[in-house]
N, C-alpha and C positions, 0 to 999 in steps of 0.2 A: 317668144322670149329667147334672148341670147344670154347665156351665162358667161361672165368674164371672170376668170379665176387665174391667180398667179400659179407659178410652177408648183406641182404637187410635192408634198412632203411624205415622210414614211406613213403618217397616219392616213393620208388620203390614198396613197398607193395601195395600202392594205385593205381599203374599203371594199373592193370587189369581193374579197373573201369573207366579208363580215356581214353579209346581208341578213337583215332581220326585218320582219314585216312591221307595218305601221297600222295602228288602230285608232279610230275615232268613232265613238258611239254616244248616243244620247245619255244624259245624266241629269241629276237634280241635286240640289244642296242637301246635306244630311239634315234630317229633321229630328233633333234630339228630344223634342217633346214626345215623339212616338217611340222613343227608346225605352223599353220596359225592362229594367234591370232584374225584375223578378222572374223574367222568362229565360234567364241565362241557362238555367239548369236543363232546359229543353233541348239545347243544342246537342247534336250528335257528333260534334267535332271538338277536339281539344287543341286550342291555339297557343298553348303555353310555350312551345318551341317550334316556331315556323321556319322552314328553310325554302329558298327559292332556287330552282335548277333551271338553267337556260343559257342563252348566248348573249350577244351584244345588247339586245333590248333589255334583258333582265339586268345586265350590269349597269345600264344607264348611259350607254354609248350614244353620242349625239354629235351632230355637226362634223362628222367625219373623224371623231376621236373619242377617247375615254378621258374625261377630266372631272375634277371635283364637283363642279356645279351640276353637271349631268348626272353624276353618281347619286347626288343627294335626292334627285327627283325621280329615280328609277321606280317603276310601278310597284316592285315588292316592298320598297321602303314605305311608300304611301299606304299600302295594305297593312303592313306591320303596325303602323301608327294607329290605324283604325281598330286592329285586333286587340290593342292594349285596352280598349274600352270594354271588351268582352272576355277578359282573362288572358290575353296574350302577354308574352314576356318581352324582354329586350331582343333587339334584332341587330346583330353585329355585321357591319359592312366594311370591306377592305378599302376605305377611303384613302385617297392621296392626301398628304398633309398640305398645309397652306403654303409652305415653301415651294412645293412641287405641284401646286394646284392645277396646272394646265396639263398634267399627265402626259399622254402620248402626243399632245398637240391637237389642234382642231382648226376649223375655219370659222371666220366671223364675217358678217356683212359690213363691208367698208363703205359702200355707197350704192345709190341707185342712179344709173345714168340712162336717161330716157326710159325709165321704168325697168331697165335691165340691171340685174344685181351684179355688183363687183365684189368678189370675195378676196380675203387675204388670210394667210396662215398665221396662227398664233404660235410663236416660237419661244416665248419667255416662260420661266417657271416650269420647265419640263421635268419629267421624272425619270430620265434615262440615267442609268449608272454606267452603261457601256453601249456600244453600237448594237441596236436591236434588242436591248434588255432594259426592263424597267426596274426601278428600285423595289426591292422585295417588301412584301407584306406577309409576315408570318404570325399567325395568331388565330383566335377563334373567329369564325365568320359564319354567317347564315345566308348571305346573298352570294350564291355560287355562280353568278352570271359570268361567263367567259366569252368575250368577243371572238368570233370566228369558230366557236365550237360547233361541230356537226354531230348528229346522232351516230353516223357510221364511223366516226373517229373516237367516240366516247369511251370505247374499250381498248384503245391503243395507247400504250405507255409512251411511245416515242413522240406523240403529239405534244406532250408537256415540255419538250425541249424546243419544238418548232414554233409554238405559239407563245409570244412574249407575255400575253395577258395571263396565260395559265402558268407559265414559268415563274411569274412574279409571286404567285401564291404558294409555291412549294419550297421546302428546304432543298439545298443543293443535292443532298443524298437521294432525293426522290425524282429529280428532274431527269426525264428521258426514260423512266421506268414506270411511274405511277400513272394509271389511266384516270380520266375524268370520272368515270363511273365509280372507281374505287375511292377516289378523292372525296366524292360526295356521300358515299355510303357510310353506314355505321356512325351517324351523327346524333343518335338518340333523339331524333325529331319526333314531334307529335302531329305535325301537319306539313304539307309541302305543296308548292306550285311547280308545274313542269311545263316548260316551253322549249323543248329541243325538237329538231326536225325541220325547222324553217330553212336553214342553210343547205339541207340535203336536196332541196328542189330549187330554191331561189338563188343560191350561190351560182348555180349553173345558168340561171336566167340573167343575172346581172352581168355575166360575161358574154351575153349575146348567144347563149346556148353553145358556146365553144369550150370544150374541155381541153385546156392547154396548160394547166398548172400541175407540175410534177408532184406537188404536195397533196393533190386530191381535193382541193377546195372548190373546184369547178365541176366535179363529177355529179351527175344526176343519179342519186342513190336508187337502187332497185327496190321494188316493194318487198321482196323476200328479205333483203338485208334490213330494211326499215322495220318490218314486222318483228324480226328476231331481236334486234337491238332495243326497240321500243318496249317489247314485252319483258325482256330481261331487266331493263332499267326500272320499269314500274314494279316488277316483282321485288327488286331490291329495296325500293323505297317503301313498300308495303309489307315487309317481312314481319313486322309486329302489328299488323292490322291498322296501320296509320291511314288517316283520311287525307285527301288532297284534291287539287283541282288541276286539270290539264287544259291546254289551249290548242285549237286547231290551226292548220296552216292556211295562210291567206292566198287569194288570187293576185298574181303579180300585176294585173292590169288596173289595180286600184291605188297604186302609190306613185308619187310624183317622179320617182326615178325613171319610170317608164312612160309617163304621160305628159311630161312638161315640154320636151323637145319634139314638136310635131313636124310632120312632113311639110305642112303649109308654112310654118315659121322658117324652116330651113330654106325652102324655095324663095320666100320673100327676102331673106338675108342674102342668098346667093344672087338673086336678081338685082338687089340694090348694089352689091359689090361689083357686079359685072356691068351695070349700067344698061342692062337689057333684060327682057322677060325670059326667065328660065322655067320650063314647064315640067321637067322630069328630073328625078334623082334615081341613080342606079345603085343597087345593093347586091352584094355577093351573098348567095344562099348555098346551102349544102347540095342543091341540085343545079346550080349555075347562077349566072347574073340575070337580073330582071329589073324592071321599073318598080320603084317603091310605091306602095299604096298606103292609104290611111289606116289600114289594119296592121301595118308594120310598126313596131315600137322602137324608137331610137332612145338609147340610154342617156341619162342626164350628163354623163361625163363626155359625150361626144361634142356637146356644145362648147365646152371649155378646151377641147383638144385643138381647135383652130384648124382643122384639116379641110373642111368643105371649101372647094374651089381652089385649094393650093395646087401648085404644079410641081412636077418632078423634072428630070432631065429632058423628058420628051414634051414638056409644056402642056400636058393633058390635065385639065382641072379635076381635082379629086371629087368623085361622087357625081360628076355631071356628064360623064361619058361611060358607056358600057365597058370600055377597055381599062378603066380605072375606077371600079365601083367602091362604095363604102364597105369597109371590111365587115365580115359577119359578126365579129365581136362587139361591134357598136350597134347592132340591130337585132332585136328579137322579132324575127319575121313571123308572119301569120301561122305558119306550120309549127314553128318552134314554140310559139305562145300556146297553141293547142296542146303540144306535147307536155309542157310544164304544167298547164292547168289540169290535164288528165292525171299526171302523177301526183299533184297536190291533192286532188280528190281521192285518189287511191290511198294516200297517206292518211287523210282524214277519216276514211272508213275504218282503217286500222286503229286510229286513235280512239274513235268512239266505241269500237268493239272492246278494246282493252279497258277503257273507262267503265263500260257497262259491266264487264266481268268483275271488276274490282269495286264497283259501286262508287266511283269517283265523280266529282262534279266536272262538267265540261263548259268552258267559256268558248263559245263558237265564234271565233274571230272571222272565219271565212264567211259565214252567213251575214254577220253585221257589216263587214266591209262591202260586200256586194249590195246590201241594202242601201248603204250610203252612196255607193258608186252610181246608183240609179236616181240619186238626188243631187245632180251636178251643181245646183245653186246653193247647196249647203243648208244648214239649219242652225237654230240658236239653242244653246244650252246655258241656262242661267245668264242670259244676256250676251253670251259670247258666240260669235258666228264660227261654226266649224264646217270646213269643206276640205276636199282632197287637193286643193290648189297648193302649189309650191310657194313657200314663204308667207303668203297672205291667208292661207287656210287655217292657221293657228295650231294645227296638230303635228305637222312634220317639221323636223329640224332642217338645217341647211344642206344635209347630204341627200335629201329627198327620200330617205328610207326610214330613219329612226325618229323617235318621238321628241317633241318639245315637252317641257313640264306639264303644259295643259294636256297634251296627248297622253302622257303617262297617267295623269289623273283620270282621264276618260277610260283608259284600259283597266285601271285599278277598279273602277266602278263596275265594269263588265264582269270582272273576276269576282268581286264582292257579291254581285247579284247571283252569280252561279253558285257560289258557296252557300249563301243564305238560302237559296231555293232548294239545294240538295240536302243540306244538313240542318235545316230549321234553325239556323243561327241568326243573330241580329247585329251583324257588323254594320255600323253606320257607313254610308257612302261618303266619298271625298267631295269637298267643296271645290270645284274646279276654278272658281274665281280667285282663289288664293295663289294661282300659279301663272307663269308667263308663257308667252309664245316666242317666236323668233325676236331677238333683240334688233331693233331697227337702228340705222346709223343716225 
């Protein structure tokens, strides 16, 4: 598959620092006949004021941007609607208004040319008040999802000035000084969901395991820092013995951002362009240049960069000779993949231990994603086929990382199952047939 995309906008350029994992798990329609209102008193959790803590996925980021339609279908909003059936209250979300519904901008599918997607940027009805700043939303909110937020940055006040999605939610007097952890704390909540830590491993991965961003969005966070920050944040959220649910960090090899652009597809494209068979691609690694293998993962954005086979002043085709290899930032090589997977597993051990200490529910994204990865042909949920495929798999949006509305409904059900199992609650599951996948041209 070759992805054809017009020149990147701010929203797409910022994508590499906004990685969030994707989830698609089995589900079934809610059975309201089985819903026994008389059993509500048995629940060990109070859902009257639910808050959601997290990054881009929690906010409803999709298709390379944050916009109103994506916000509406973010998994915390779907969970909150189901919680209302068991005593939950209102759930306030910092939505963009209709006049600025396209928010930061995003990409949409313009056409399919020989089965290859052609993307275009949506640039009308944007929500910018100045270069790099979004129109403010100041008011009561309960969905605290901030695209780009990392756990290791959650205690740093300066981040609120550097991240336009966070800056949008703060009064000017607090920009540059108020940390995300302090922003979320002291909200008088009764229940919370927590999904931070994804970007601490996967932001590094989306940049080909190259740490070249001065703002620290491509750092692979150490386990010591992760453990300290995770424990501190959960302690704050449970100061008054509140209940909650936490989510684990996924394996990067399960999302289309890393699995769509294969070595075979690149070789086929290069051979077609050259008019002769090309058998090898060359990649730059931290230990030198070598021939690529099928265990090396090319990032989705490499396909749209248009570099493969291009020539410089010396007329050496890019990626086809060892003297001009594909840059490290476009490839998560086999060694780097193992490094990121190992760190994610270490993070998950910490997450599960903290959850056990606090008696919190755990929605194990990592385990579910790897189960689905081992079913490459996909499976059906309420008549809808779900697979890890880019565009056609129904779970992933056009950035190859974030969720479609169907994907959000699936993750909502995973979380609802974890809550119900841990706290003996009876939150009905979401009916995924009510939601869409990628909008086709």
